[in-house]
Steps between C-alpha positions, in 0.01 A plus 500: 500500500824428685621502859853541632602448861795674663628625834628184662822471693673371809346600832551392858226319691251753630579741220281645226494518123271653242454313175375669185293352218500719192205455267520579132212510256231561764464683829526272805129540581404329174562150637535332835876492560679305766835403639633147494822342620694183440780363712731224371323167507161656576191574297424858409293651781266797476534746787283801414244611244338837430178479307460738207169650602427607771850429620433241768816352644566143606794330673616148555553373852877543462465865398219619728614767743846540347452573130303782341400511134410831339486658158564837340312537173685821413832314517365174350634317801393243757707486817562237762623643829650226713571551869642276770659278241597147593750260344207293370393802292810450285389425146475640151199731495282549194189697414216364295126502443322349800179376657429385853308245701433531870716271710430631847320769692702785348745325273485377145673269260636709215513338158628608163220580259601303193219656298701821488802531274735719701805413293637223720680504832823660389812467714340622819701666774704317761433564868750355746444531872814411688726628774 
């Protein structure tokens, strides 16, 4: 199957954006799908993951409380709602297959699941948070 991220843009600090990950070939509840981001000079970081069944949701420390991941099987889409955006959230955002490991009381490290062929990262979608 394949994933395609879109919806990025320029937003002021404190603003909001909704990113969209379109799935093709399967409905989004078939696999665990997550959102990742990469800023220049940094490693790709996982920020959120929604497990295929029963739909448990996990967030990284940087995303907890500000980002919300959701999916719409009828629209073959996984969303990332981002609120209270900060300049350090600026990055290219991608969607991919994911798994998680607990990193804190309520937060998780989100990793790409390399066992799943989701067609590669694609171009991602640029998010720039700046005044």
